[in-house]
C-alpha angles and dihedrals in degrees: 000000000000126000092251091054095049087049091051091049090048092049090047092052089049088052096049089048090052090051091051090048092053092051091061088064092060103118118243116263139179117264112273135178097356095310135099134182092267093052090047091051088050090055090051091051086053088052091240088146100152091055092045093048090050089052093045090052090054093046099043107031115200095232124025118231117253118227097209093140098064120085112208092173096238133087114278121242124226113302124224103196094163092101114186096331093140095051093051091049098041100033121010100042093045088050092052091047092050091048089055089053090049091056095048092050091049090053089049090052091048091053091046087055095043091241111150130169 
């Protein structure tokens, strides 16, 4: 294996490690729609990141829905309509970017080995 290939493999392993570390920061949540946190982490370990990110965006919406149309006949309290913005910015978006880098490195490794198709 050439030095370039070894370097690409080392970087690829580091990127995978970073994805897994980010996954440990996923907040705990109650089981929903046949998935719980442990099953989600298993998908991360299998590098099924697009499926994980889709589920995470459903479980942790970036902006919470506001119920301004409903009249409960009492004064409303302070509203926090920020949703899970911090989780998206600090966990989910970096995970998506790292997975994109991982794919690019994998393609570079395939090209270095002459593996196409």
